N, C-alpha and C positions, 0 to 999 in steps of 0.2 A: 406747440399744440394749438395756439390761436390761429396759425396759418392753415393748419389742417381743417379746423372748424370753419374758417372762412371759405376755403376751397369747397368743402362739402356743402355749405350753404349755397354757394354759387351754382354748383352742379344741380342741386335739388330745385333751385329757382328756374333754371333753364329746362330741366326735365318736365316741370309742370307746364311750361309754356309750349312744349312740343306737342301737346294734345290739341292745341288750337289749330284750326284749318284757316286757309286764306282763299279769297275769291277776288277777282278783278273784273271790272266792267263799267258800263255807264248805267246810271240810275234811270230806269225806264218808268218807274212808278214810285211815288212816295205818298203813303196813306197816313196822314197825321192822326186820324181818329183811331186807327188800330195800331199806330206806331210800327208800321210795316214798310219795308223798303224792298223793291224788286229790281234786280239787275236786268240788263238787256238779254241775258241768256235764259231768263225766266225764273231763276233761283230767287226765293224770297227769304228775308231775314227779319227778325223781330228786334226792335230797338227798345232798350230800357228807358226809363223816364230821365236818366241822366243825360241822354242825348237831346240837344236842342235841334229839332227837325228844321228850324228856320236856317240853320247853317248849311243845309244841303238842298239841292234842286235837281229836278229831272234833267237829264242830259249831262250831268256832272260825272266825270271819270273818277272812280274811287278804287281803293284796295280795302277789303274788309277782312278783319280777323274775327273768327267766330267759333263758338262751341256748339255742338249738337246736343241739346238737352231735351229729353222727352219728345223726340221727333222734331223739335223746332230748332232752327238756326238762330242762335242768340248772339247778337253782335257784341264783341268786346271792344273793338276799335275800328274807326273809319279814318282812312288817310286819303285825302283828295290828291289826285294826280296833277 
């Protein structure tokens, strides 16, 4: 029974992650005052306060995981290339 519960929990965990979208590119603009990051393709993303914008710079290649919430692309994770 514990094995079934563990397997179910793993499936549900990955099912929730499936809703996140990904984007790749170079950071073309980083606005610290609005906590907004824009990639070279023009797509913009909002950063939460948990992100230290000092860790990122214009020209840096990144992969971004994000959710679309109320029309905004909200960053979940940034992975530098």
